[in-house]
Every structure is written in structure tokens, then in C-alpha cells.
N, C-alpha and C positions, 0 to 999 in steps of 0.2 A: 477726127475728133479726139481730144484727150479723154482718157478715162477718169482722169481725178480721183486716184485711189485714196482711199480715206486715211491711211497711216504709213508711217516711217517703216521701210522693210528692216530696219536694223533694231531700232528700240521701241518700235511699235506705238509711238507718240502719234495721237490724232492729229490729222491734218485735214480739217474741214475745207472745202471749196474755197473760201475766202483767205485761207492761211497765207501769210506773207512768208512762212517759215518753210513751205514745201520747195523742194529741189527736185528736178527731173534729169535724167540723161535722154539721149535720142531715142532709147528704146522705151521711154517713160518709166524706167525704174525709179521709184519714188523714196525719197528720204529727207529728214529734218535739216535745217541748216546745222543745228549743232552736231550732227553725225556727220554731215559733209566736210566740215571745217575741223573739227576735233577729232574724228575717229578715222575716216576714210581720206582725208587729205585731198579732197576733190578728184578721187578716182572711183569711178562706179565699180563696186566689187563684182557685178556681173558681166559688164562687157569691157571695162578698163577706160571707157569714156570719161568725159568732165560733165560737171552739172551745171544747171541754168536755173534761175527762179521759175517755179510753174506758173504760167498765166492763171489769172482768174477769169472765171467765166461770170459774164453779167447775170445778176439776180432777175432783172427786169428784161422782159420781151421786147427789146427795141425794133428787132426785125421779126416778122412772121415766123414761128417755128423755132426761133434761136432763144437761148436762155437757160439758166439752171432749172426753171421748172420743164421746160420741154426736153431738155437734154440733161437729166440728173447725173450726178457723180456715181461712181461705182462704190458699192457697199463692200465688195469683197477684198478682204485684207489679204496683202501679198506679204510674205516673210522670206527672208534671206535664205538663198538656197546653198549656199555655200558654207564650209564649217569656219566658224569665227577665227579658230587658232591658226588658219592658214591666211587670213586677210593680211596680217603685216607684211608677210613675204610678197604677196600678190602687189599690195599698194606701194612697196618699197621698189618693186621692179617697174612699174609705171609712173609713178608721180614725177621723175625726173623729166618727162617728157611733157610738154605744153599739150594741153587736149587738143589743139589744133593739129599737132602731128601724131597724134597717137594712132 
């Protein structure tokens, strides 16, 4: 089950569970669409992978035990663990390769 992290790891923008702006990599690193498109160039600064829109967990319990009320989002904010000064160099190394080939 996805954690549904509450904010962008780069700019700390709030990304509530129903946000259409949330992007995740395969490790659930979470960033806003603005940072993914204009700062990170679709390169996860943690793993080097690409991003996809984060799925939205249903608010309503359509099946027993499933839904936002039964499986709430994380409240723990995760912050970028890498030095922002070295991000452009890392991104430049990776961005030329399609995410499927990284």
C-alpha cells in the first residue's frame, strides 16, 4: 500500500491524498508536478528513476476495509536528503536516458 506522503520532498508543497499534482517514483519518493517538470527534469534525485502521477486512494469504502478512512495517508514529511547544489550535475548525468532504460 502506498504511503501517500503529505508533501513534496523538494519544495515542501502540500500534496493531500487527492492531489493531482503528486508524482512518485518506484520507491515512492514524492514530489510535486512543478518540481518534477521544471527542477528535476523527470529524474528522481534519490534513485535516478522517472516519475508517474500518484494514484488517488478512494475516499469511500467501496470494499470492506479499503479506502482513505481505513488506510489513512502518512503524516510524516520526507525531505530531500541530497545537497541541492549537486542536483543539477546528477540530473544532467541521468536525464538523457529514458526512464525505462535507466
